[in-house]
N, C-alpha and C positions, 0 to 999 in steps of 0.2 A: 527570503523565507528560510534558506538553509543556514543563515547566521543564527547561532544559538540553538540549532536543532537538537544536539545532544542534551542540552540543558532542558529544553521543552519536553523531550521524551522522558527524561528522568523525573522531572517535576510532575508530569501528568500520568506517569505509570502506564505507558502504552504497553498493551499485552497481546494484541492481536492485529493482524494485517488481513484485509480482505481485498482481493483483486477481482474485478469484474471485467470480463472480456466477451464482447458480443460480436460474433462473426463466424464464417465458416473456416475455423482453424482448429488445430489440435494444440493442446497446451501440455508442456512437459516441464516439470520442476524437479531439480535435483538438489540434494543436500546430504552430505555425509554418506554417500554411497546409496542412498534410497532415491527412488524415482516416483513422483506423483504424476499420474497420467490417466487417460481414459481406461487403460488396462489395470490400473492400480489406484483407485480413487481415495484410499485412506492410507496414511503413513504415520510415523511417530511425530512428524512435524506439521502435518496439515491434511486437509481433505479437499476434494474436488467434486462439485455437483453441477448438474446440467439442467437447463430449462429450454423451453421452446420446442417447436415442431421437430426440428432436426438436431436438437441439442446444440443450437448455435450460441446459446448464452451459457457462459461458464462462470462459476463462482468458486474462487479458490480462497480457502481460509488457512492462514499460516500462523504458527506460534511466533511471537515477536521475540526471538532470542538469538538469531544468527543471520548470516547472509544466504540468499537463495539465488540460484541461477534459473532464469525462466526462459524457455524456448517456445516460440509460437510458430507453427508451420501451417501455411495455407492449405486448405482442402477444397477450395472452390473460389468463386468470384464474389466480391462484395466489399464492404467497407467495415473496418473494425473500430469499435468503441472500446476504450480502455480507461479504467478508473481504479485508483488505489486508495483505500481508506485505512487509516490508523485508528484503532479503537482502544478504549480503556473500559473494561467491564461492560462491553457491548454498547458503550456510548461513544459516538463518533467524535474524535478530536480533530483530525485533519483529513482532508481528501485532496487528491491530485487528479485532475482530468486531463486528458490528452486529446489533441485534434484527431479527427477520424483519419484512418490510414487505409488506402486502397489495398485490397488483398487479391492475389491470384493463387493458383495452385503452386506456383514457383516461389512465393514469398516466404522468407524465413526471417524471423525477428528474434533477437536476443535482448535480454534485459536482466535486471536483478532487483533484489530488494536488499538493501544494505542497512543494517541497524545504525550505522554511524553517519549516514548521509541521506538527507531527504530528497536529493535530486536524483530521480530515476530516469534514465534515458533509454529510449527504445532504439536499438541499432537495427535498421531495416535493410535487408538484402532483397530487393524487389524481384530479381530474376533468378535467385538461387545459385549464383555463380561463386558464392563464398566471399564476395566483397560487399562491405557496407555502402549502400547507395545514399542513405539518408539517416540522420539522427533526429529523433523527435523528443522534445521535453514537454513537461506538463504545461498546459495553458495557464492554469491558476491553481493556487493552493489556498484552501480555506480552512477555517476551523469552526467548530460548533460554538456559536456565540453564547449559548446558555451555559456551557461548560466553563467558558472563559469568565463569564459573569460570576458564576458560583465560585470559581477559583479566586477571583478578585476579592469577593466579599469574605471568603474564608481567610485569606491573607490579611485583609483589613481587620477582621475580628481579632486575630492573633497579635497584630501590631497594637491594636487598642488595649488588649490585656497587658502587653508588655509595657506600654506607656503608663497605664494605671498602676501597675506594680512598681515601676520606678518612682512615680510621684508619691505613692502612699505606702511605700515600704513593704511590698509583697503581700498585700491583703487578699489578692485573688489567686 
């Protein structure tokens, strides 16, 4: 999946990243000296919203323009679901799902979103001692089939016009 990622991003005009995190954790994202967190839910680069009884579901919306450092800190016991979606004009292009991760109050996870690399790894410190105990990568990366079909037919149309113009001397 990561082969040709930069080409896919450019061709498909990715302009937004959505990160979903469901678990008893706090999420802190830093970029150029700004911090997005429960204490500051809107910045120049994104916003954080909450759902669920105890705000256990987090939705982070980031502008697709740079690299972001994501820190996840356990606030209780549970399992974490983590999903990253890349969008173009609110249409999903790609998504990456991760296996569930056991969370305790000691768990600290660092990750990033890097515009040049589709492989996002979660570095998990299970006991909060500062050492990475486990690295978790996405289970699967998928793309929106309808967008791919639309892109295919658009490219086919332009190829058809190019061939007609070559054959008939630029009549179209």
